[in-house]
C-alpha positions in Angstrom: 0.1 -17.3 53.7 -3.2 -15.6 52.7 -1.4 -13.6 50.0 0.0 -16.8 48.5 -3.5 -18.2 48.4 -4.8 -15.2 46.4 -5.6 -12.7 49.1 -5.0 -9.1 48.0 -5.5 -7.0 51.1 -6.1 -7.4 54.8 -7.6 -5.5 57.8 -6.3 -5.7 61.3 -8.5 -5.8 64.4 -10.0 -3.7 65.7 -11.3 -2.4 62.5 -13.3 0.7 61.6 -16.2 0.6 59.2 -14.9 3.5 57.2 -11.6 1.7 56.6 -13.3 -1.5 55.6 -15.6 0.3 53.1 -12.6 2.2 51.7 -10.6 -1.0 51.2 -13.6 -2.8 49.6 -14.1 0.2 47.2 -10.4 0.1 46.4 -10.5 -3.6 45.6 -13.6 -3.2 43.5 -11.9 -0.4 41.5 -8.9 -2.5 40.9 -11.1 -5.4 39.8 -13.0 -3.1 37.3 -9.8 -1.8 35.9 -8.3 -5.2 35.5 -11.5 -6.4 33.7 -11.4 -3.3 31.4 -7.7 -4.0 30.7 -8.4 -7.6 29.9 -11.2 -6.7 27.6 -9.1 -4.1 25.8 -6.2 -6.6 25.4 -8.7 -9.1 23.9 -9.9 -6.4 21.4 -6.4 -5.4 20.5 -5.4 -9.1 20.1 -8.3 -9.5 17.7 -7.4 -6.4 15.8 -3.8 -7.6 15.4 -5.0 -11.0 14.1 -7.4 -9.3 11.7 -4.6 -7.0 10.4 -2.2 -9.9 10.0 -4.9 -11.8 7.9 -5.5 -8.6 5.8 -1.8 -8.1 5.2 -1.3 -11.7 4.2 -4.3 -11.5 1.8 -2.9 -8.2 0.4 0.6 -9.9 -0.2 -1.1 -12.8 -1.9 -3.1 -10.6 -4.1 -0.1 -8.4 -5.0 1.9 -11.5 -5.8 -0.8 -12.8 -8.0 -1.2 -9.6 -9.9 2.6 -9.1 -10.2 2.8 -12.5 -11.8 0.0 -11.6 -14.2 1.7 -8.3 -15.1 5.1 -10.0 -15.6 3.7 -12.8 -17.7 2.0 -10.3 -20.1 3.5 -10.0 -23.6 2.2 -6.4 -23.6 4.3 -3.6 -22.0 2.8 -2.5 -18.8 4.4 0.6 -17.3 3.8 3.4 -14.9 5.4 6.9 -15.0 5.4 9.6 -12.4 4.1 13.2 -12.8 7.5 14.2 -14.3 7.2 11.5 -17.0 9.8 9.2 -15.6 9.3 5.5 -15.6 8.7 4.1 -12.1 7.7 0.5 -13.3 8.0 -1.5 -16.4 7.3 -5.2 -16.8 9.6 -7.7 -18.5 7.9 -7.4 -21.9 10.1 -4.3 -22.4 13.0 -6.6 -23.2 11.3 -8.0 -26.3 9.9 -4.7 -27.5 12.5 -2.1 -26.6 15.5 -4.4 -26.2 16.1 -3.0 -22.7 16.1 -4.6 -19.3 13.4 -3.2 -17.0 16.0 -1.7 -14.7 17.5 0.3 -17.7 14.2 2.2 -18.1 13.4 3.0 -14.5 14.0 6.7 -13.8 14.3 7.6 -17.5 12.0 10.2 -19.1 9.5 8.6 -21.5 10.2 11.3 -24.0 13.6 9.8 -24.7 11.8 7.0 -26.6 9.6 9.2 -28.8 10.2 10.1 -32.4 11.0 13.8 -32.5 7.9 14.6 -34.6 5.6 12.7 -32.2 6.8 14.4 -29.0 4.5 17.5 -29.0 1.4 15.3 -29.5 2.6 12.9 -26.8 3.3 15.6 -24.3 -0.2 17.1 -24.8 -1.7 13.6 -24.2 0.5 13.3 -21.1 -0.9 16.6 -19.7 -4.5 15.3 -20.3 -3.7 12.2 -18.3 -2.3 14.3 -15.5 -5.7 16.1 -15.5 -7.5 12.7 -15.1 -8.4 11.8 -18.7 -8.0 8.2 -19.8 -6.5 7.7 -23.2 -7.6 4.6 -25.1 -6.3 3.2 -28.4 -3.7 5.9 -29.0 -1.3 5.0 -31.8 2.2 6.2 -31.4 5.8 5.4 -32.5 8.6 4.9 -30.0 12.2 4.1 -30.6 13.8 0.9 -29.3 17.3 0.6 -27.9 18.9 0.7 -31.3 16.8 3.7 -32.5 14.5 1.7 -34.7 10.8 2.7 -34.7 8.3 0.6 -32.7 4.6 1.1 -33.5 2.6 1.0 -30.3 -1.1 1.1 -29.5 -1.3 2.7 -26.0 -4.0 2.8 -23.4 -3.1 5.2 -20.6 -5.0 5.3 -17.3 -4.3 8.0 -14.6 -3.7 6.3 -11.3 -5.2 8.0 -8.2 -4.1 7.8 -4.6 -6.4 7.4 -1.6 -7.3 11.1 -1.7 -8.2 11.0 -5.3 -5.1 12.8 -6.5 -3.3 11.7 -9.7 -0.2 9.9 -8.5 
């Protein structure tokens, strides 16, 4: 009946002082550990809530910027270190005559006039070294092979370690 009312231990008579002290110390240790565990659970719960809020804010921010990028009438793209498109916005349809999915994975050099390739490849190497290219005039070819005059701004993107990605 004592356990059902919240008792956690008992001592039978006759009792010895050493046994009583050992049992009291044991119960105090259990109480301290339970308190520590409760405090740690509260901290972890707060961290989880903070992380959920941060992830939601990040999703909302990403959604907002994706909408801005997709609404742009300028082509916005990214290419990897090998020069292959990893992202293009929907403006590519109007300018190149291609769906965004048709460009992903393709080498950007495919769309250059042959006599502009060397200059463009040199600029690409500069970007890989961290240089920003502003107001670079170039000529690309659309889906039908017709020239497109472009004014390009190229910014090297860095990962968290500062490496060009």
